[in-house]
Every structure is written in C-alpha cells, then in structure tokens.
C-alpha positions in Angstrom: 100.2 65.9 215.8 100.7 70.1 216.0 104.4 69.3 216.7 104.8 66.6 213.9 102.7 69.4 210.7 105.2 71.9 212.4 108.6 70.1 212.2 107.6 69.2 208.2 106.1 72.4 207.7 109.1 74.2 208.0 111.0 71.6 206.6 109.5 72.0 203.1 109.1 75.7 203.5 112.8 76.1 204.2 113.8 73.5 201.2 117.2 73.2 203.3 116.8 69.7 205.1 119.1 68.8 207.2 122.1 70.9 206.4 122.4 74.2 203.8 125.7 74.5 202.1 126.6 78.8 201.7 128.4 78.0 198.3 129.6 81.6 198.5 131.2 81.3 202.5 133.6 78.3 201.4 138.1 79.1 201.7 137.7 77.3 198.6 135.4 79.3 196.9 137.0 82.9 198.0 140.5 81.9 197.6 141.8 79.5 194.2 145.2 78.3 196.3 142.9 77.5 199.7 143.8 74.2 200.9 141.4 73.8 203.7 139.5 70.1 202.9 138.5 69.6 206.1 134.0 68.5 205.9 135.8 66.7 202.8 137.7 64.2 205.9 134.9 64.1 208.0 131.9 63.5 206.4 131.6 59.6 206.8 128.8 59.2 204.2 130.6 60.6 201.5 127.9 63.1 201.3 130.6 66.1 200.4 132.7 66.0 197.4 135.5 67.7 196.0 135.0 71.4 194.5 136.0 75.4 194.5 133.3 75.2 196.5 132.3 71.8 197.8 129.8 70.2 196.9 127.0 68.8 198.6 124.6 65.9 198.0 121.7 65.3 199.9 120.4 62.3 198.8 123.4 60.2 200.8 123.5 63.2 203.8 123.3 61.5 207.0 122.3 64.9 209.1 125.3 63.4 211.7 126.2 67.1 211.9 129.8 66.7 212.1 130.5 69.5 208.8 128.3 71.5 210.9 131.6 73.5 213.2 134.7 71.4 211.3 134.1 74.2 208.8 136.0 76.8 209.5 134.1 79.1 208.0 130.4 78.2 208.4 129.6 77.6 205.1 127.6 74.3 206.6 124.7 75.4 208.7 121.4 73.4 210.4 118.8 73.3 207.6 116.5 73.9 210.6 115.6 75.7 214.0 117.1 72.6 215.6 120.6 74.2 217.6 118.2 77.5 218.3 116.1 75.1 220.1 118.4 73.3 221.8 119.3 77.0 223.2 116.0 77.6 224.0 115.4 74.3 226.4 118.4 74.6 228.5 117.2 76.8 230.8 114.1 74.4 231.8 116.8 72.4 232.6 118.9 74.5 235.4 119.8 72.3 238.4 119.8 69.2 236.7 121.9 66.3 235.2 121.2 66.1 231.8 122.3 63.6 228.9 122.2 64.6 225.3 121.7 61.4 223.3 120.4 60.1 219.8 117.3 59.0 219.2 118.4 55.4 218.4 120.1 55.4 221.8 118.5 52.4 224.5 116.5 56.1 225.7 113.9 55.8 222.7 111.6 54.2 226.0 112.4 57.1 227.9 114.8 55.0 230.5 118.4 54.9 230.9 121.5 53.5 232.9 123.0 57.0 233.2 122.7 58.9 236.5 120.7 61.7 235.4 117.2 63.1 235.4 116.1 64.2 231.7 117.8 63.3 228.3 118.1 66.1 225.0 117.4 64.0 221.9 119.6 65.2 219.6 119.7 64.2 215.7 123.5 63.2 216.8 126.2 63.5 219.0 127.6 65.2 215.9 125.4 68.5 216.8 127.0 68.4 220.2 129.0 71.6 219.5 131.2 73.4 222.3 128.9 76.5 221.9 126.4 74.6 223.1 128.3 73.5 226.0 128.9 76.5 227.3 125.6 77.3 226.8 124.6 74.7 229.5 127.2 76.1 232.0 125.1 80.2 231.5 121.4 78.2 232.0 123.0 75.8 235.2 122.6 72.7 234.7 124.8 70.9 237.1 126.4 68.0 235.0 125.8 67.3 231.0 126.7 63.7 230.6 126.9 63.0 226.6 125.9 59.2 225.5 128.4 58.1 223.3 127.5 54.4 223.6 126.9 53.0 219.9 123.6 53.1 218.5 122.5 50.1 216.1 123.0 50.7 212.7 125.4 53.6 212.6 128.0 53.8 210.6 129.6 57.2 211.4 130.4 55.9 215.1 134.2 56.6 215.1 133.9 60.5 213.5 131.8 61.6 216.1 133.5 60.2 219.0 136.8 62.2 217.8 135.2 64.9 217.3 133.2 65.0 220.7 135.9 64.8 221.9 138.1 67.9 220.6 134.4 69.6 220.9 134.9 68.3 224.8 138.6 69.2 225.6 137.6 73.0 223.3 134.7 73.4 225.5 136.8 72.5 228.9 139.9 75.2 227.8 136.7 77.6 227.5 135.0 77.1 230.6 138.2 77.2 232.4 139.3 80.0 230.6 136.0 81.7 232.4 136.8 80.4 235.6 133.3 78.4 235.7 133.1 74.8 236.5 130.6 71.8 234.1 131.3 68.8 235.2 131.3 67.2 231.0 131.2 63.7 231.5 131.3 60.4 228.5 129.2 58.0 228.7 131.5 55.6 227.9 134.1 56.5 230.5 132.9 55.9 233.8 131.2 53.0 233.8 131.2 52.8 237.4 128.9 55.9 238.1 126.2 53.5 235.8 122.9 52.8 237.2 122.8 48.7 237.4 119.3 49.1 236.2 117.6 51.7 233.5 115.7 54.5 235.3 112.7 56.5 233.9 114.3 59.9 232.9 112.5 63.4 231.0 112.9 62.9 227.8 113.4 66.4 226.0 113.3 66.4 221.8 113.5 70.2 220.6 112.3 69.2 217.3 108.8 68.7 219.1 108.1 72.1 221.1 105.4 72.8 222.9 102.6 75.2 220.7 99.3 75.7 220.1 97.2 76.2 217.3 97.3 80.4 216.9 101.2 79.9 217.0 101.1 77.0 214.5 98.9 79.2 211.9 100.8 82.3 213.1 104.4 80.0 212.1 101.9 78.3 209.1 101.7 81.6 207.4 105.4 83.3 208.4 106.9 80.5 206.3 104.5 80.7 203.6 105.3 84.2 203.1 108.6 83.1 203.2 108.7 80.8 201.0 107.0 83.1 198.2 108.7 85.8 198.9 111.8 83.7 198.0 110.1 82.1 194.6 109.3 85.6 192.8 112.6 87.0 194.1 114.4 84.3 192.3 111.9 85.0 189.0 112.1 88.6 188.9 116.2 88.5 189.7 117.9 90.7 186.6 121.2 91.6 184.9 123.2 94.5 187.0 126.8 95.6 186.8 129.6 93.6 188.5 130.1 94.3 192.0 133.0 96.1 193.2 136.1 94.0 193.9 135.1 95.5 197.8 131.8 93.9 197.4 133.0 90.4 196.0 134.3 89.3 199.2 132.4 90.1 202.1 133.5 89.9 205.9 130.9 87.4 208.2 131.2 85.2 211.3 130.5 81.6 211.6 127.5 81.3 213.6 128.9 79.0 216.0 132.1 81.4 216.4 129.6 84.3 216.9 127.6 82.3 219.6 130.9 81.4 221.6 132.0 84.9 221.5 128.6 86.5 222.7 128.8 83.8 226.0 132.5 84.7 226.9 132.0 88.3 226.3 128.9 88.3 229.2 131.8 86.4 231.4 134.1 88.9 230.6 137.8 88.7 230.1 140.0 86.6 231.9 143.3 87.5 234.6 145.2 85.3 232.8 143.9 82.8 230.0 145.2 79.2 230.1 147.4 77.5 228.2 146.5 75.3 224.8 143.8 76.5 223.5 143.3 76.5 219.6 143.7 79.6 218.0 146.3 81.7 215.7 148.3 85.2 215.6 148.9 86.6 213.1 152.2 88.8 213.3 154.2 91.2 210.4 157.6 89.5 209.2 158.0 91.9 205.8 157.6 94.1 203.7 154.2 95.0 204.2 152.5 97.2 200.5 149.3 98.5 201.8 147.7 97.1 199.3 144.9 95.3 202.1 144.6 92.2 200.2 144.4 90.3 203.7 141.7 92.0 205.0 139.9 91.6 201.5 140.6 88.2 201.9 140.2 87.5 205.8 136.6 86.1 205.8 135.9 87.5 209.8 137.5 90.3 209.6 140.3 89.7 212.1 142.8 91.6 209.8 141.2 95.4 209.2 143.7 98.4 207.1 142.6 101.3 207.9 142.9 104.3 205.7 142.7 108.1 206.7 143.9 110.8 204.2 147.8 110.0 203.7 148.2 107.3 206.5 146.8 103.7 206.8 147.7 101.2 209.7 147.1 97.3 209.6 145.3 95.4 212.9 144.5 92.0 213.9 142.2 91.1 216.9 142.5 86.9 218.0 138.8 86.2 218.0 138.0 87.1 214.3 140.3 84.7 213.4 138.9 81.7 211.9 142.3 79.9 212.8 144.9 77.1 211.3 142.2 76.1 208.7 141.8 79.3 206.8 145.3 81.5 206.7 144.0 83.2 203.6 145.6 86.4 204.6 148.6 84.4 203.8 148.1 83.2 200.5 146.5 86.7 200.1 149.8 88.6 200.9 151.7 89.3 197.4 154.6 90.1 199.4 154.8 87.6 201.7 155.1 89.5 204.8 152.6 88.0 206.9 153.3 84.6 209.5 151.1 82.9 212.0 151.9 81.3 215.4 150.3 80.4 218.3 147.7 83.1 219.8 148.1 84.1 223.8 144.7 84.0 223.7 142.7 83.1 220.5 139.4 84.5 222.0 140.5 87.4 223.1 138.7 90.9 221.4 141.4 93.4 221.6 142.6 94.4 218.7 146.3 94.6 218.1 148.4 97.2 215.5 150.7 95.6 213.2 151.7 98.5 210.8 151.2 101.6 210.8 152.9 104.3 208.6 152.4 106.5 205.2 150.8 106.4 201.7 151.6 107.6 198.7 150.2 106.9 194.9 152.0 104.6 192.8 153.8 106.0 190.0 152.4 103.8 187.1 148.7 103.6 188.5 148.7 106.1 190.7 146.6 103.3 193.5 147.4 104.4 196.8 151.2 101.8 198.6 153.0 101.8 201.6 155.2 105.2 201.5 158.6 103.9 203.2 159.4 100.9 200.5 159.2 102.9 197.1 156.9 104.1 194.7 155.7 101.5 193.1 152.5 99.7 194.6 152.3 95.2 193.9 151.3 94.9 190.4 153.3 97.6 188.7 156.2 96.3 191.2 155.6 92.3 190.1 155.1 93.6 186.4 158.2 95.6 186.4 159.7 91.8 187.7 158.6 90.4 184.8 159.5 93.0 182.5 162.0 92.3 179.8 165.3 94.2 180.5 165.2 98.1 179.5 160.7 97.8 179.0 159.9 99.0 182.3 160.1 102.2 181.9 157.7 101.9 178.2 154.4 101.0 180.2 151.5 103.8 179.5 149.9 105.7 182.5 148.1 103.7 184.6 150.2 100.5 184.7 149.7 96.9 183.1 146.6 96.8 185.7 145.8 98.2 189.4 145.2 96.1 192.4 141.8 96.6 192.3 141.4 94.6 189.1 143.2 91.7 191.0 141.1 91.0 194.6 140.3 87.9 192.7 
C-alpha cells in the first residue's frame, strides 16, 4: 500500500506523467529553420504532432519512452523519477545475470526462461538508454539480457526493437572505448541459451522502492510544498522587460548526454577511441565575421565564442555537441562558414580551437566584428548588399539594425 500511495502521490504532485515536454529546449523552437523531426518519426501512437515546438498529447501517450532519448536536445523528459530509481537499483544486483523486461512480458508471475537470477521491470524497453547500460557495467553486473519478446497487445514492438538495437550498438561502442566488457544479449537472438522451462526469478520493480512510513510522510510533505510553491509562483508572475538576447537562448546539456559523459569521465579517456561512434565535429571552412551567433544558438555549448578586449577566439568541444540531428550552428551562421564532419572521438571533452583573431568596431553600427575581414559587421554587410546602388553611404550612424537584434 505504501509504495503504491507514494508513486500515485508523486504522479499527482509532479503533474508530469508519463512524459514532460520542455518546449523551450525543442530545436524547432530554438531556430525557425531547424529540420529536426526525430520524436515525430519515432512516436508510435501519434502523441507528438507537428509544431514549433512540437506538441504533446498526453492522452495518446503510451509511455513507451522512445522519444526520451530520440530527442537530441532533451526537450522530452520522464515525468517521474523512474530512471533515477533504476540507476539506484543497479548496485544491489552486482555480480548477477540480470534481465530488463516490460511488466507485460511473461515474467509477471516471477518466472522466466532467460538464464538470469533477477528481472528488472521497466515500463517498456524504449526506456533502456545507453547510459543505463553503462551504469550497469559500472555497478558490476555480470550480464544484461534485454527481454524483447513480443508483449501481448503491444502496438509499438517494431519501433522499440529498432531503437533498442541502436542503443545497444552505442553502448557497446562506448564500452569498447573504455576497455570494459559487459555482455549485452537480446532474448530474441540466442534461442539455444534459453531454459527449456521457466524458473523462478527475483523481480525488481524500481517503481516500488522499499520505504518506511517516516520517509513516506517526508516525501509527501516535499511534494505538497513543491506543488504549493509552483502554484503560488505561477499566480504571482508579473510582466517584466524582455530578457536580453544572450539570455533568450540558454545553454544546457540533455540528461542522457550528461549521464553518459559523467560515466565516461570516471572511466578516463581512451588511448585510441574505436571507430564508428556516432557524432560530429565542426570545422571552419569560410570567413568568420566574429558575430558569435553559432555559439549563441548551440544548445549544449559545444561552440564557444570568447572575447577579451580587442581579441576573440572560437572553440569547439565534441562531447557537448548534440550531433547531426541538431547542427543549429550551421543554420545560424550568416556567412555559411561552418561545416560538419564525422568526429574522431565524439565524446572527447577536449576543446579545439577553430579561429582566433582581432576585433574592430563596425563603421556603421559599432558592433564588434572580425578586424581581418573589413569594417562592416555581418548585419550591415548584408544590408549593404541589399541596398540599391549608391544608397549604401546614406545610412545614419547605427546602421539598419544591430547583430543583437537579429539573434532570434
């Protein structure tokens, strides 16, 4: 009774079951020309629909979890602490062969044909992320089985199976990168290893953590306090001046990417990373006018634009890049000076220098720009190109607009 009440209380208090949409993180909101459609392509129930940002219909959501790690920007996140509970349950399974399975699978009765000692129940295998598998290796699990046998009445089997294969490939590559071994086995593949008859296994349900009454009421009070604070804050919100352009596009790192990088940082950098890991490297191929828009639009802060007095330098860090599904830096660059290529090690935390140069004020608007490319910033240069012949010199001081005004 207590675990059920706690889970129900958390769902009511968070008001975010089963998936929460952070609209301000959606790439389609961040840039009007962002082509990303990853969540739309993988949602098996049509709960996500076209928009800028995308729109989420919770009544149609089946909680399969596919969108959670298909979204490159982390705009979709779990509406509960289930993933955290999963990670906390792993150390208690050290040294065991463990299966991850949907509650609708045949292990509902506590019996399984898989050669494992414990079955960890997840809402759907779509929730199994590469970071979860890396944490399983770090926790010392002997072997991880993915029970991908068809669930009765499940309509999202094929999408989940395809995503599971991609996640296993990435997790396997990252384990090789760190020189670690963790057998990852899909139940549908090696039929010869299945038991002839089901045997009793230990069921682990992260949604029902062991908890005493004192902790129940402590959490209850926390949820109620959080709910009251959120309601009061929403009602007391007052209109303010629009934030400056630098604050309208905040940098953040999606939770899945952050968990991967935290584990890899503890394992150390490899002497030679394996080939084939998915990821991008950004390089400079054209004239950079030092506008900084690429760094401003980059969600993860992989591209950084540093200025110091009359100097600037542009850098790139592969570990923070969201990959080919993003590439907002290429869309944002008004000079089309950036290009993308496959990264040698897309999870490297090292910062690479793309360009260093001097800054000079634009003779029209005064905005700083690359001193090596003339006296106009990119805004005034483009406006001069569009102006009728002979009228370029008639602009008043300050120009037609400033780079800060066109950040969005």
